[in-house]
Every structure is written in structure tokens, then in C-alpha cells.
C-alpha positions as MATLAB code, in Angstrom:
seq = 'MPAKAAPEKTYSAVTEKTVPARPLPGDRVRTGATDRMVRVDHAGEFGAVRIYAGQRAILGERHAKAGLLRHMHEQEKVHLARFDKLIAERGVRPTALAPVWHVAGFALGAATAFLGEKAAMACTAAVEEVIDDHYQSQRDTLKGSDPELEEVIETFQAEEVEHKEIALAHGAEETPAYPLLAGVIKAGCRAAIWLSKRV';
ca = [
       0.000    0.000    0.000;
       1.551    3.285   -1.073;
       2.464    5.669    1.681;
       0.226    8.722    2.047;
       1.748   11.900    0.743;
       2.698   14.278    3.471;
       0.392   17.334    3.566;
       1.855   20.437    2.028;
       3.161   22.946    4.465;
       1.603   26.372    4.302;
       3.168   29.511    5.507;
       1.421   32.701    6.492;
       2.957   35.912    5.365;
       4.136   38.092    8.182;
       3.026   41.685    7.738;
       4.490   44.631    9.542;
       2.357   47.429   10.861;
       3.056   50.698    9.129;
       2.494   54.153   10.501;
       0.702   56.379    7.968;
       2.705   59.325    6.766;
       1.805   62.669    8.218;
      -0.256   64.836    5.865;
       1.602   67.548    4.054;
       0.544   71.195    4.352;
      -2.524   71.722    2.192;
      -3.525   68.042    2.195;
      -7.205   67.381    2.798;
      -7.918   65.273    5.874;
     -10.755   62.880    4.989;
     -13.126   62.249    7.870;
     -16.623   60.950    8.411;
     -17.605   64.464    9.440;
     -16.555   66.010    6.122;
     -18.285   63.211    4.221;
     -21.492   64.022    6.092;
     -21.035   67.705    5.239;
     -20.745   66.919    1.543;
     -23.750   64.589    1.732;
     -26.043   67.054    3.490;
     -24.927   70.036    1.398;
     -25.512   68.075   -1.794;
     -29.001   67.202   -0.538;
     -29.672   70.827    0.418;
     -28.667   72.208   -2.958;
     -30.760   69.538   -4.667;
     -33.739   70.573   -2.551;
     -33.171   74.246   -3.376;
     -33.143   73.522   -7.106;
     -36.452   71.702   -6.706;
     -38.002   74.550   -4.660;
     -37.242   77.080   -7.391;
     -38.477   74.656  -10.050;
     -41.786   74.452   -8.193;
     -42.064   78.213   -7.815;
     -41.267   78.870  -11.452;
     -43.727   76.216  -12.595;
     -46.545   78.069  -10.808;
     -45.532   81.691  -11.369;
     -44.325   81.238  -14.955;
     -41.848   83.241  -16.980;
     -44.048   86.316  -17.476;
     -44.404   87.022  -13.786;
     -42.895   90.182  -12.287;
     -40.469   88.133  -10.199;
     -39.561   85.715  -13.004;
     -36.127   87.234  -13.536;
     -35.247   87.074   -9.843;
     -36.390   83.481   -9.524;
     -34.441   82.516  -12.654;
     -31.295   84.169  -11.290;
     -31.507   82.357   -7.952;
     -32.490   79.067   -9.589;
     -29.476   79.177  -11.907;
     -27.134   79.850   -8.980;
     -28.570   76.870   -7.095;
     -28.002   74.693  -10.174;
     -24.331   75.733  -10.128;
     -24.140   74.855   -6.415;
     -25.671   71.441   -7.060;
     -23.296   70.739   -9.939;
     -20.317   71.510   -7.687;
     -21.558   69.176   -4.975;
     -22.320   66.523   -7.617;
     -18.629   66.733   -8.494;
     -17.507   66.552   -4.859;
     -19.757   63.536   -4.251;
     -18.155   61.747   -7.210;
     -14.562   62.788   -6.507;
     -14.684   61.864   -2.832;
     -16.782   58.739   -3.168;
     -19.385   60.029   -0.723;
     -22.708   58.232   -0.569;
     -25.557   60.618   -1.432;
     -28.525   60.722    0.892;
     -31.028   57.912    0.386;
     -33.753   60.525    0.855;
     -33.132   62.207   -2.524;
     -36.471   60.931   -3.945;
     -38.251   62.483   -0.952;
     -36.499   65.832   -1.383;
     -37.244   65.697   -5.123;
     -40.977   65.708   -4.390;
     -40.956   67.738   -1.159;
     -38.804   70.532   -2.571;
     -40.984   70.979   -5.635;
     -44.145   70.801   -3.521;
     -42.872   73.470   -1.116;
     -41.937   75.777   -3.983;
     -45.223   75.246   -5.784;
     -47.339   75.639   -2.634;
     -45.720   78.911   -1.581;
     -45.881   80.290   -5.128;
     -49.564   79.358   -5.260;
     -50.059   81.616   -2.210;
     -48.504   84.505   -4.151;
     -45.198   86.109   -5.010;
     -44.602   87.392   -1.469;
     -45.142   83.922   -0.033;
     -42.617   82.577   -2.550;
     -40.158   85.194   -1.330;
     -41.003   84.287    2.287;
     -40.067   80.693    1.489;
     -36.719   81.797    0.064;
     -35.970   84.044    3.055;
     -36.772   81.285    5.556;
     -34.822   78.569    3.750;
     -31.781   80.772    3.190;
     -31.688   81.876    6.827;
     -31.375   78.242    7.902;
     -28.781   77.510    5.191;
     -26.722   80.565    6.154;
     -26.567   79.323    9.766;
     -25.854   75.771    8.588;
     -22.968   76.803    6.335;
     -21.510   79.049    9.046;
     -21.581   76.147   11.494;
     -19.710   73.986    8.985;
     -17.078   76.671    8.436;
     -16.614   77.016   12.189;
     -16.098   73.257   12.404;
     -13.690   72.964    9.468;
     -11.333   75.799   10.469;
      -8.873   75.089    7.655;
      -8.916   71.275    7.902;
     -10.424   70.922    4.404;
      -9.552   74.043    2.370;
     -11.348   72.876   -0.780;
     -14.658   72.231    0.955;
     -14.338   75.337    3.094;
     -13.844   77.537    0.020;
     -16.900   76.034   -1.690;
     -19.040   76.553    1.410;
     -17.858   80.133    1.890;
     -18.656   81.038   -1.731;
     -22.068   79.417   -1.699;
     -22.940   80.859    1.706;
     -22.423   84.371    0.330;
     -24.805   83.625   -2.546;
     -27.415   82.140   -0.197;
     -27.263   85.326    1.882;
     -27.765   87.299   -1.328;
     -30.902   85.238   -2.024;
     -32.215   85.971    1.463;
     -31.623   89.700    1.014;
     -33.363   89.658   -2.385;
     -36.364   87.917   -0.847;
     -36.585   90.366    2.055;
     -36.266   93.315   -0.315;
     -39.168   91.977   -2.384;
     -41.775   91.676    0.319;
     -41.095   88.373    2.084;
     -42.015   89.786    5.479;
     -45.229   91.290    4.094;
     -46.684   87.810    3.586;
     -49.777   87.236    5.752;
     -48.825   85.170    8.831;
     -45.158   85.472    7.854;
     -43.767   84.434   11.276;
     -45.878   81.270   11.227;
     -45.079   80.387    7.616;
     -41.365   81.096    8.060;
     -41.257   79.134   11.306;
     -42.801   76.044    9.706;
     -40.434   76.213    6.727;
     -37.377   76.683    8.965;
     -38.377   73.720   11.119;
     -38.781   71.596    7.998;
     -35.373   72.643    6.697;
     -33.669   71.817    9.992;
     -35.350   68.409   10.031;
     -34.225   67.769    6.448;
     -30.638   68.689    7.367;
     -30.676   66.348   10.363;
     -32.064   63.459    8.320;
     -29.809   63.967    5.290;
     -26.664   63.774    7.437;
     -27.693   60.340    8.668;
     -29.749   58.613    5.988;
];
């Protein structure tokens, strides 16, 4: 009876632990926090594009405020395109709630425009106030740790403030029950921010 072949010996490779190199000046430090910032900002700009789409669908292109709405809508499209690029470049997962914001954003824009041009402006003022605070909070958190993202946020924050000032200058606060309407919209925006960071 032939002798059984001895089992082959296997050897496990020995790996050494390596210490990651320190980042060089100007390097971006990738963290879960910055990924969440990109995710929620992408969602916010997507929602803003949908709000203006809803408002313009109701008010039309012959309305007195058509030019203003077009201007702000086009800026929001630029913001969204930039965050689309950041999402792709950084491999960040977009929010799973995008289909919800697609419908909710348009519905909010359409509903406020249906109430009249001042209500549409009230919507813009309320949304942009929350976004201004949100972007400022992100800048305070970043403090130079991600120069690319910080520059994008700073630029877009300035344009969101411009939108708020346009809305206030065009009668936002003259909307009937403005404090109530603005309060509801702000609460909805804050809830959307909280959810989009996590889902």
C-alpha cells in the first residue's frame, strides 16, 4: 500500500504594521464628518433647485419676479453641480432621501408660489436663513482642515445670503402670517438637514 503523501506545508505571510505618513501642508484630511457635510450640502442644494423649479412652474416666466427666480435658480443649479462633483470625486454616498427631497422641494416651492409672489419670497428668506446658519456652522467646524470644501461653502454661503436679502427686499415679510409660515419652513429645513446627514 503506497504511503500517504505528506500534507503540504503552508506559511502565512508576516506583515508589519506601518504608521501612515503625516499629511503635508494643504492636504485634505478625509473624515466621516466632512463626508457628512458633503452629503447634506448636496441634498440641500438639490432641494433648493427643486423649490425654485416648483415656484417657477406656478408663477411662470411672465411674472414680475420671473427674472429674480431665474437668477436664484441658476445659482442653485451651479451649487448642485459643484456638490455633484464633490460627491463623485470623494466617493461620498448621497442621501437615500433624494427621492423624498425631489418631491418635497418641488411641492414646497409650488405651494408657496400658489399663495402669491410674497409667499414665494417668504419661502426663500426662511430657507436661506437656515442655510446661512448651517454653512456658518460647517465653516466654524472645518477651520482650515479641508480648504477645498471650506472655500466652496464660503462662496455658496455668500450667494445664499444674497438670495435671502433679495427675498426680504421683495416683500417676504409682508406675507400674511409670515412668522408662522417662516417658522414652519425653517423647522422643515432643519429636520431635512438632520435626516440627510444620517440617511
